[in-house]
N, C-alpha and C positions, 0 to 999 in steps of 0.2 A: 326229594320225585318222584311221585307211583309210578307206575308202571299205565297203568293210564294219559295220563298224562307228557309220559316220556313218548306212546305211540303215539297220541295225534303231533308230536311237535317232527318224529320224523316221517312221522308223511305227511302234514305242509309241506318240509322241507323237497320232501321227494317231489311233491308239483309243481315246487317254485324250477326245480332245476331241470325236466324233465318236459314243461314246458314254451313250445317253441316260440321263437323270440316276436313277440306281437309288435303292430302298426312299423316296419319296415317294409318299402315300398319297392320296388326294385325299378319300376319302370310307371310313372308316373300318369301314360296316355291310356295306358288297359287300363290300372286304379282307376281315373277318372270316368272313361267311361260305363262305366260296370257299377259307379256310382248307384245305391238302392234308391226304387222310389219315393221312397223315406224323407231322407237322406237327401234328394235332390229340390221334394220339398219343402219341406225345412227350411233351405236354405235358401230360395230362393234359384231352385237350377233351373235353367227350362233348355229339355233335352235338344240337339239341334245337328245336321248336318255335316258342319265341321266345327276342329277349337282353334282359337286362339293360345299360340306360345309365345310366351314373355319370359322372358330369364332377364333377375336380375341383383343386383349384389348388393347387399340388406347389409351388408359393416366393410369391404372393404378389403377380404382378404379373398376372393376370387373363386370362392366358390361359391356361384351365383342360384337361388333360389329361382324353381320352376315356375310362375304361378299359370294355371289352364281355366283355360272359360269358352266358350260353350256361343260361335259365329253369330254377331246377330242378337244376340240379345244386352235386354240393358235396358236403364230408364236416363235422368238427367245426372245423377252422382257417378254410370258407370256402371260395366258387365260387375257379374259376382266373381268374384276368382276362387280359384283351389291354390294355397299355396302346399309345395315340396319341398321342402325343408335340407341340405347336404346333408348328410348319416357316413362315418366315416363302410355301413353298411350298403346306403341306402339313402334310398328316403323317408323321410318323415310327415302325413297330412294333416293340413290346419284348415281347417275354413270358414267363410265370413265376411270376407274381404272384399272390398267395393273400388272400386274406383277408376277415374277415366286416365286415359293411358299421357291426354296433354296434360293431366292434373298431377301429375306425380312425381316424387322424386325419392329415390331410394337410395341412402348409405346413411357415414357419418352426415352430420349438420351441426356446428356445437350453436350452445344452448339449448334449441328443440327435438334436437334427438342423437345426443352427444353416443351414447351407445351403441347404431342406426339402426334399420326398418326401414317402418316407408315414411313419409309427411306427403295427404290426402287431401286437399283441394276441394269441397264442397260447393260450386258455385250455388249463389242466389242472385237477387234481384238488388240491384247498387254492395250486395259486399257475398262475404263467400266462409263457409266456418272450414279452418284450419284442423287437419286431423294426425293423430299420430297411431303407426299399429306400426306392433313388438308381436314378431311370433316365438313361442317362448314350449317345443315341443311339437305336443298337439292343438295345444289354445292361442286359440286371436284374441290379445290386447289394444281394444277400442283407446286412447283416449283423445279429450278432444285440447286442443293449443290453444286458438286460440284464432277473434271474430280478423278479417281479414276486410276494410273498407274500404272501398273502391275509390272512394277522394280523397282519402289520405292517404299524400306524400309519402309517409313510413312503409304502409304499408306496399302506398308500391315499390319501392328500391324491396324491401324483403321479398315478391312476387316475384320480379326481375330476378333474386339472387338464388331463387330457388327454382324458377323452373326456362329461369334463362332465356325468358323474352321482356318487353314490356309485357304490363296489360292488359290495353290496349290491341297489339301486336296478334295476329295469326299465327297459327302454328307453320312452322318454316320451313319450305316447299323440300326440304335433306329428310322431313320426315315423311312423309307418301314416295319420295322416291329411294325411298332403300329404307324400307320402313325395321323398323325394333325388331316384329318378330314375325310368324309364323302362322301360316293358315296351313291347317291339314287335316283331309278327310277320315270321317267317321270309320268308314269302307276298308280305310290303307290302316287303321288299326286290328283291327275287327279282323281281318287277312292275315293281320302281324300278330296276332295275341290265339288266332286257331294251326299255325303252320309251329308257334314255338311249346314242344316237345316239355318246355323243364319248364312250363306255367305253373304258377300253384296260385291257385286262386284263394287258398287260407290264408295269403299275408299279403291279395289283394287290400280287400277292404275289413277293415275293424270296425264298425259301430261302436265302440267303447270308448278308442281311443280319438275318436276329429271330436275336436272341441264343439262348445254349443254357441252360434251363432250371440254376436253382440244382440241387445236389445232394438240398440237405434243403427243397427246395419239394416240398408234398407231393401223390396226385395227386388227381387230383377224384371225389366219390363222388357219391353218392343224395339227399344232404340237399336240401329246398330252405328258398331263400330269404324272404325277405316276399316279397308278394303285394305285386299294384296293378294295374290297370286298366290292357287294352294304353293305349297309343298308338302311332302313329304319327312320325316324324319327316319333317322337312322335306330334300325335295329337293334333293342339292350335286350340281351337276356333275363329272364325270370330267374329269378333262382331262387329254393325252398331251404328255409331254415330254420333246422329243426339238433338236436342234439341224439347226436350216432346211438341205434338202438345197441348195442353192445353197452354201452354206458350206461344204460337204462337199466338193462338187466343187473347190473352189476350193484346198485344201487338196491335196486329191491333185493336182490343176493341177500347182504349187507343190516339192511335192516330188515330183515325177516328172522337171517343172524342175530340181529340185535334183542330186538322183542324172546326170542326161545332163551334166551341168558339169561335176559331178565326172567320170565315166566317164572324157567328153574332155581333163580336163586330167592323169590320170593314166596315159592310152593315150597321148600322146605325151614319159611323161619314162621 
């Protein structure tokens, strides 16, 4: 191996070791309201004064994924959601999910969704389209499952199995009395972000780590989802994830020393 090639490898290794952790988010709500305009336009995220926070356990491990959307946005297929999957150091963001809260089933379902994720029904006239969403880090994977014919008794039974009610039955009153989500004012999140001394905006959103939306995901429109009284989430401290400077200095010194020794060796030959 020539000195030039070896020095190039050393530089690449140093860059990998010294670059901060990318895509890790510690406060999903702050990250979400700071979504850049170009990303919001790409995924149909229409910014409003309040957001909806919904937590769903996708795998049955007791670690819920956080879903955020702006209140008062959506279409017949539901609001466009951003998912924040839990990791050991924070959350990873994935965009491009669309569902209605009355037509979504989270978790593992034999045959249809054995590995976990979301089963979503997009309703239509006389039939609906059942879709499976899986989240792989920052990627949203959407797969068509099957059509649901509302007049088919087997499909009616499947609907009841997935969503816990008959096909012709409305949402139970408990859904409206004790909603499974929170409505949070954007101003409250902005206030929390402004008073957070450890806020690290470099890790809040990295466009390279945001997955592209599936081509057949519908964009948000203006139909309002269900209402709820505003609540404020518990503040979370934003942490910076970077390698200590002392380690960076040591790596640089070691690399320069190695390069000097190699150049000295080859200059004698």
